[in-house]
C-alpha positions as CSV (number, residue, x, y, z in Angstrom):
1,M,88.1,60.1,138.0
2,V,86.3,60.3,134.7
3,Q,88.5,61.9,132.1
4,K,87.9,65.7,132.1
5,K,88.4,67.9,129.2
6,V,90.6,70.9,130.1
7,A,90.9,73.6,127.5
8,I,93.9,76.2,127.7
9,I,94.0,79.4,125.8
10,G,97.5,80.8,125.2
11,A,100.8,78.9,124.8
12,S,103.1,81.1,126.8
13,H,104.2,80.7,130.4
14,G,100.9,80.1,131.9
15,G,99.7,77.8,129.3
16,H,102.9,75.7,129.4
17,Q,102.8,75.5,133.2
18,S,99.2,74.5,133.1
19,I,100.0,71.5,130.9
20,L,102.9,70.5,133.2
21,E,100.7,70.7,136.2
22,L,97.8,68.8,134.7
23,L,100.0,65.9,133.7
24,T,101.7,65.8,137.1
25,R,98.6,65.9,139.2
26,Y,96.0,64.1,136.9
27,G,97.9,62.1,134.4
28,K,95.6,60.4,131.9
29,D,92.5,61.5,133.8
30,V,92.5,64.8,131.8
31,D,92.2,65.4,128.1
32,I,94.2,68.7,127.5
33,T,93.8,70.9,124.5
34,L,95.8,74.1,124.2
35,F,94.9,76.7,121.6
36,E,97.4,79.2,120.3
37,A,96.4,81.9,117.8
38,G,100.0,82.3,116.4
39,D,101.9,80.0,114.3
40,F,104.9,79.6,116.5
41,I,104.5,78.0,119.9
42,S,105.8,79.8,122.9
43,F,108.5,82.2,121.7
44,M,110.1,83.8,124.7
45,S,110.4,87.6,124.0
46,C,112.5,87.9,127.2
47,G,115.1,86.0,125.4
48,M,115.1,88.2,122.3
49,E,118.0,90.2,123.4
50,L,120.2,87.1,123.7
51,Y,119.2,86.1,120.2
52,L,120.0,89.4,118.8
53,Q,123.4,89.2,120.5
54,D,124.0,85.8,119.0
55,K,124.0,84.2,122.5
56,V,121.5,81.4,121.7
57,T,121.7,78.2,119.8
58,D,119.0,79.3,117.2
59,V,116.0,81.6,117.2
60,T,113.7,78.6,117.0
61,D,115.1,77.4,120.3
62,V,114.0,80.7,122.2
63,R,110.8,79.2,123.4
64,N,109.2,77.6,126.5
65,F,108.4,74.3,124.7
66,R,107.9,72.6,121.4
67,P,104.6,70.7,120.7
68,E,106.7,67.5,120.4
69,N,107.7,68.0,124.1
70,F,104.2,66.6,125.0
71,P,103.9,63.3,123.0
72,Q,101.1,62.1,125.3
73,E,98.0,61.0,123.7
74,N,95.9,63.1,126.0
75,V,97.7,66.4,125.1
76,H,96.7,68.4,121.9
77,I,98.5,71.6,121.1
78,L,96.9,73.5,118.3
79,A,98.8,76.4,116.7
80,N,97.1,78.7,114.3
81,H,93.8,78.1,116.3
82,E,92.3,81.4,117.5
83,V,89.5,81.1,120.1
84,T,87.0,83.9,119.3
85,Q,84.1,83.2,121.6
86,I,83.3,81.5,125.0
87,D,79.8,80.0,125.4
88,A,79.9,79.5,129.2
89,D,76.3,78.1,129.4
90,N,77.1,75.2,127.1
91,K,80.8,75.1,127.8
92,K,81.8,75.5,124.2
93,L,84.6,77.4,122.5
94,T,84.4,78.8,118.9
95,V,87.7,78.4,117.4
96,V,89.1,79.6,114.0
97,D,91.4,77.3,112.3
98,H,93.7,79.6,110.4
99,I,95.4,76.8,108.5
100,K,92.1,75.2,107.1
101,E,90.3,78.6,107.2
102,A,87.5,76.9,109.1
103,T,85.5,77.6,112.2
104,N,84.8,74.8,114.7
105,E,83.4,74.2,118.2
106,F,85.3,72.5,121.1
107,T,83.7,71.6,124.3
108,Y,85.4,71.8,127.8
109,D,84.8,70.9,131.4
110,K,87.3,73.4,132.7
111,L,88.9,76.4,130.9
112,I,92.1,78.2,131.8
113,L,92.7,81.6,130.1
114,S,96.2,82.6,129.6
115,S,95.7,85.1,126.8
116,G,98.7,87.4,127.7
117,V,99.2,90.8,126.4
118,T,100.1,92.6,123.2
119,P,102.6,95.5,122.7
120,N,101.3,99.0,122.3
121,A,101.7,100.6,118.9
122,L,101.5,104.4,119.1
123,P,98.5,105.8,117.2
124,L,100.5,108.5,115.6
125,P,100.6,110.0,112.1
126,G,103.1,108.0,110.1
127,K,102.5,104.7,112.1
128,E,102.0,102.9,108.7
129,L,105.5,103.7,107.5
130,E,108.1,100.9,107.0
131,N,110.7,100.2,109.5
132,I,108.7,100.8,112.6
133,F,108.9,97.6,114.5
134,L,107.6,96.1,117.7
135,M,110.1,94.3,120.1
136,R,108.0,91.3,120.8
137,G,107.4,87.8,119.3
138,Y,109.1,85.4,116.8
139,D,108.3,87.3,113.6
140,W,109.5,90.7,115.0
141,A,112.7,89.1,116.4
142,R,113.8,87.9,112.9
143,K,112.9,91.3,111.4
144,I,115.0,93.1,114.0
145,K,117.9,90.7,113.5
146,A,117.9,91.5,109.7
147,K,118.0,95.2,110.5
148,L,120.8,94.7,113.0
149,E,122.9,93.1,110.2
150,D,121.9,95.9,107.6
151,D,124.6,98.5,107.4
152,S,122.2,101.0,105.9
153,V,120.5,101.2,109.3
154,Q,122.6,103.6,111.2
155,N,120.2,105.8,113.2
156,V,117.9,103.8,115.6
157,T,115.3,105.3,117.8
158,V,113.8,103.2,120.6
159,I,110.5,104.4,122.2
160,G,110.2,103.3,125.8
161,T,112.7,103.1,128.5
162,G,111.4,99.9,130.2
163,Y,113.2,96.6,130.2
164,I,112.5,95.8,126.5
165,G,113.5,99.4,125.3
166,I,116.7,99.3,127.3
167,E,117.6,95.8,125.7
168,A,116.9,97.1,122.3
169,A,119.0,100.2,122.8
170,Q,121.9,98.2,124.2
171,V,121.9,95.7,121.3
172,F,122.1,98.4,118.7
173,A,124.6,100.5,120.5
174,E,126.9,97.6,120.9
175,A,126.5,97.1,117.2
176,G,127.9,100.5,116.6
177,R,124.7,102.3,115.7
178,N,123.5,105.8,116.7
179,V,120.8,105.1,119.3
180,T,118.3,107.5,120.8
181,I,115.9,106.2,123.4
182,I,112.8,108.3,124.1
183,D,110.2,108.2,126.9
184,V,107.4,110.4,128.2
185,I,108.4,109.7,131.8
186,D,111.2,111.5,133.4
187,R,113.7,108.8,134.1
188,P,114.9,105.7,132.2
189,L,113.6,102.5,134.0
190,G,111.6,104.9,136.2
191,T,108.8,102.4,136.9
192,Y,111.2,99.7,138.1
193,L,113.8,101.6,140.1
194,D,114.1,104.7,142.3
195,Q,116.0,107.8,141.3
196,E,119.3,107.0,143.0
197,M,119.7,104.0,140.8
198,T,118.2,105.3,137.6
199,D,120.7,108.3,137.8
200,I,123.5,105.8,137.8
201,L,122.0,103.8,134.8
202,R,121.3,107.0,132.8
203,A,124.9,107.9,133.0
204,E,125.9,104.3,132.0
205,L,123.6,104.5,128.9
206,E,125.1,107.9,127.9
207,E,128.6,106.7,128.5
208,H,128.0,103.9,126.0
209,G,126.6,106.3,123.4
210,V,122.9,106.0,123.9
211,H,121.2,109.4,123.7
212,V,118.5,109.4,126.5
213,V,115.6,111.7,126.0
214,T,113.0,111.7,128.8
215,G,109.9,113.8,129.5
216,A,109.3,113.9,125.8
217,K,106.0,113.8,123.8
218,I,106.1,112.2,120.4
219,S,103.9,113.8,117.8
220,E,104.7,112.0,114.5
221,F,106.7,109.5,112.5
222,S,108.1,111.3,109.4
223,G,108.9,109.8,106.1
224,S,107.5,109.1,102.7
225,T,107.6,105.2,102.4
226,S,109.9,104.4,105.3
227,V,110.4,106.2,108.5
228,T,113.2,108.9,108.5
229,A,112.5,110.8,111.7
230,V,110.7,110.8,115.0
231,K,109.2,114.2,115.8
232,T,108.9,115.2,119.5
233,D,108.5,118.4,121.5
234,Q,112.2,118.2,122.2
235,G,113.3,118.1,118.6
236,D,113.3,115.7,115.6
237,F,115.5,112.5,115.7
238,P,116.7,111.0,112.5
239,S,115.6,107.4,112.3
240,D,116.3,104.6,109.8
241,L,114.6,102.2,112.2
242,V,112.1,102.8,115.0
243,I,111.5,100.1,117.8
244,E,108.4,100.6,119.8
245,A,108.6,99.4,123.3
246,A,106.0,101.6,124.9
247,G,104.3,99.1,127.1
248,V,101.7,96.4,126.7
249,K,97.9,96.0,126.9
250,P,95.9,92.9,127.9
251,N,94.8,90.7,125.0
252,T,91.3,90.6,126.1
253,A,89.2,92.7,123.6
254,W,87.7,89.4,122.3
255,L,86.3,88.7,125.8
256,T,84.4,91.9,126.1
257,G,80.8,91.2,127.1
258,T,81.6,87.6,128.2
259,V,84.3,87.7,130.8
260,E,84.3,90.5,133.4
261,L,87.1,93.0,132.6
262,D,88.1,96.1,134.4
263,Q,88.2,99.6,132.8
264,R,91.7,99.0,131.4
265,G,90.8,95.5,130.0
266,W,92.4,93.3,132.7
267,I,90.4,90.1,133.4
268,V,88.8,90.3,136.9
269,T,89.4,87.3,139.0
270,D,88.5,86.4,142.7
271,E,90.9,85.3,145.4
272,Y,90.9,81.9,143.8
273,L,91.9,83.2,140.3
274,R,88.4,82.3,139.0
275,T,86.6,84.6,136.6
276,N,82.8,85.4,136.6
277,L,82.2,82.5,134.3
278,P,81.7,79.0,136.0
279,D,84.7,76.7,135.5
280,V,86.8,79.4,133.9
281,S,90.0,80.5,135.6
282,A,92.6,83.1,134.4
283,V,96.3,83.4,134.9
284,G,99.2,85.4,133.6
285,D,99.8,88.9,132.1
286,A,96.1,89.6,131.1
287,T,95.2,89.5,134.8
288,L,96.1,91.6,137.8
289,A,98.3,89.7,140.3
290,L,97.9,89.8,144.1
291,S,101.0,91.6,145.4
292,I,102.0,90.3,148.8
293,P,103.7,93.6,149.9
294,A,100.9,95.8,148.5
295,G,98.0,93.5,149.8
296,K,96.1,94.2,146.6
297,K,96.1,93.3,143.0
298,M,98.4,95.0,140.6
299,P,99.7,94.6,137.0
300,I,102.8,92.3,137.4
301,A,103.5,90.9,133.9
302,L,106.2,88.4,134.6
303,A,106.8,84.7,133.6
304,T,107.3,83.8,137.2
305,V,104.0,85.1,138.2
306,A,102.0,83.3,135.4
307,R,103.7,80.0,136.4
308,R,102.9,80.3,140.0
309,E,99.3,81.2,139.3
310,A,99.0,78.2,136.8
311,R,100.4,76.0,139.5
312,Y,97.7,77.1,142.0
313,V,94.9,77.0,139.5
314,V,95.6,73.5,138.5
315,E,96.1,72.2,142.1
316,H,92.6,73.3,142.9
317,L,91.0,73.0,139.5
318,F,88.5,70.2,140.4
319,E,87.6,71.6,143.8
320,E,84.1,73.1,144.1
321,K,85.8,75.9,146.2
322,P,89.6,75.9,146.9
323,N,90.4,75.5,150.5
324,V,92.9,78.3,150.4
325,P,93.1,81.5,148.3
326,F,96.1,82.2,146.0
327,K,98.8,83.5,148.4
328,G,100.1,86.1,146.0
329,V,103.5,87.1,144.5
330,V,106.2,89.5,145.2
331,G,107.1,90.4,141.5
332,S,110.9,90.2,140.9
333,S,113.0,91.0,137.9
334,A,116.5,91.7,136.8
335,L,118.4,93.3,133.9
336,S,121.8,94.2,132.7
337,V,122.5,97.7,131.4
338,F,125.9,97.5,129.7
339,D,128.4,97.0,132.7
340,Y,125.8,97.2,135.4
341,Q,123.4,94.6,136.7
342,F,120.4,95.1,138.9
343,A,117.6,93.1,140.4
344,A,114.4,94.5,141.9
345,T,111.6,93.0,143.9
346,G,108.3,94.0,145.5
347,L,107.4,97.7,145.7
348,N,109.3,100.8,144.9
349,E,108.4,104.5,145.1
350,F,106.6,104.5,141.8
351,S,104.5,101.3,142.1
352,A,103.7,102.1,145.8
353,G,102.5,105.5,144.8
354,R,100.4,104.1,142.1
355,A,98.9,101.6,144.4
356,G,98.4,104.1,147.2
357,I,100.8,102.3,149.6
358,P,102.7,104.4,152.0
359,L,106.3,103.4,152.5
360,K,109.8,104.6,153.6
361,T,113.0,104.0,151.7
362,D,116.7,103.9,152.4
363,F,119.6,104.1,149.9
364,Y,122.8,102.4,150.9
365,Q,126.2,102.5,149.0
366,D,129.2,100.4,150.0
367,T,131.8,97.9,148.5
368,L,131.0,94.3,148.0
369,R,134.2,93.1,149.9
370,P,136.4,94.3,152.7
371,K,138.1,97.7,152.1
372,Y,141.5,96.0,152.1
373,V,140.6,94.4,148.7
374,P,141.3,96.9,145.9
375,V,139.0,97.8,143.1
376,E,141.1,96.1,140.5
377,Q,140.6,92.8,142.4
378,G,137.0,92.9,141.9
379,N,135.9,94.9,145.0
380,S,133.0,96.7,143.1
381,D,130.8,99.4,144.5
382,V,127.4,98.2,145.3
383,Y,124.1,99.9,145.9
384,V,121.0,98.8,147.8
385,K,117.6,100.4,148.1
386,L,115.2,99.1,150.6
387,A,111.5,100.0,150.9
388,Y,109.6,99.3,154.2
389,D,106.7,100.2,156.3
390,E,107.7,103.1,158.5
391,Q,105.8,101.9,161.5
392,T,106.3,98.1,161.5
393,H,109.6,98.0,159.5
394,Q,108.1,95.2,157.4
395,L,110.1,95.0,154.1
396,L,108.0,95.9,151.1
397,G,110.5,95.9,148.3
398,G,114.0,96.5,147.4
399,A,116.7,96.6,144.6
400,V,120.4,95.8,144.3
401,L,122.8,97.4,141.7
402,S,126.4,96.8,140.9
403,K,129.0,96.0,138.2
404,A,129.6,92.9,140.2
405,A,127.4,89.9,139.8
406,I,125.1,90.5,142.8
407,T,121.7,89.9,141.2
408,A,121.2,86.7,143.3
409,Q,120.9,89.0,146.3
410,G,117.7,90.0,144.7
411,N,116.3,86.5,145.4
412,T,117.1,86.9,149.0
413,L,115.3,90.2,149.2
414,A,112.3,88.7,147.3
415,L,112.1,85.9,149.9
416,A,112.3,88.4,152.7
417,V,109.5,90.4,151.3
418,A,107.4,87.3,150.6
419,Q,107.9,86.1,154.2
420,Q,107.0,89.6,155.5
421,L,110.4,90.0,157.3
422,T,111.3,93.3,159.0
423,L,114.5,95.4,158.7
424,E,115.5,94.0,162.1
425,D,115.1,90.4,160.7
426,L,117.3,91.3,157.7
427,A,119.8,93.2,159.8
428,D,120.4,90.0,161.9
429,S,120.1,87.3,159.2
430,D,122.9,84.8,159.2
431,F,124.8,84.8,155.8
432,F,128.2,83.4,155.0
433,F,131.4,85.3,155.1
434,Q,134.5,84.9,153.0
435,P,136.5,87.9,151.9
436,G,136.8,86.5,148.4
437,F,133.1,87.1,148.1
438,D,131.7,89.5,150.7
439,R,132.2,91.0,154.2
440,Q,131.6,89.8,157.7
441,W,128.2,91.4,157.7
442,S,126.8,90.7,154.3
443,L,125.6,93.4,151.9
444,L,121.9,93.1,152.9
445,N,122.7,93.0,156.5
446,L,124.5,96.2,156.2
447,A,121.8,97.8,154.2
448,A,119.2,97.0,156.7
449,Q,121.4,98.1,159.5
450,H,121.9,101.4,157.6
451,A,118.1,101.8,157.3
452,L,117.8,101.3,161.1
453,G,120.3,104.1,161.7
454,E,123.0,101.8,163.3
455,E,126.6,102.8,163.7
456,P,128.4,102.0,160.4
457,F,130.4,98.7,160.3
458,V,133.9,99.5,159.0
459,E,136.6,96.9,158.1
């Protein structure tokens, strides 16, 4: 194979995995150049909470990889290099070198877009005030850490009750600050979990001193130089610091008119993850991912998704047409909320409704271990929500929640959804039993049996 030039745009999960796959599959037969617009290669924003809690070795270690992890002569990792234009006819990239303040052209044979997403900054009056931060990226992580250590910051308002917002609220509440978390939707974590579980977690947040404000519309950030309050239709909230965690948008404005985008700016790909441009594929958060349970493409911005897509793209990179389409993903995630932990996978009531997928759900509550094991010996309450097709009983999603460490059960659910198992399959699945860990029928067996309306198992 004559050495081919492969260009990668974006150094996060999809870009990193692309390099790994290219070296594994093609070795020295490819010349790899990765372009990253920022000055810090591959900061992992999902690790920011651990950094803020002093649970990492160093902020510079919270990353997917360092450039020196790839010493191969055929790998070139260029930070501060922003790709501004794709010339698909001539297979050229226009790249701004922000260090040398120069513009150069690079040629490619294959191009992989992994441009990711950027956080939403609310376009409100007062948005230019100081101490309004975003919870994403290396620079913001260090700024937030400095405020966490600043005793003058007592009132913290977090905008957004998704994963990132919950993490920010928890960090500052644990540090003894007065924390308010605000969202326009009616439930915290309402896009990730159904109401039975969000009710439990809302109470947990409030028990730990977080003031939860939902269904609120924010109108203004108040203050002269620095922010002093957040104004909403439910009142004004004093704020020495505001952290915006109000979702993300695809980093694709620079592709307008070149790469086909949908009305919301997501990169349009075919079933082989190819764009409308020849020899240009796209992976990661800037694309819509094929959801196995939904049977259609949806926004699923997860590192796990980007890596699986990159693995597929590189495997078929030099085929004129891949022999199989990308099989899709389930979309799984987990989070701790003070003393609770949960893991969710596939569809829930919100995501299914948005995708127009009919489903039926069942909520199950029990204890993790036999009833003869007391609570003080670790026999925690556990909660399971299953989503399934009412006619076929095929599993479409689910979630587990407890103060016990049961998030690994989410992986079992993810595998069941990916393999399109039914409630009957899960009800009969053979799991281990040991009363120090679980029950004779395991938690997921019992949840599926409950959904099927079977006689309850009591021990």
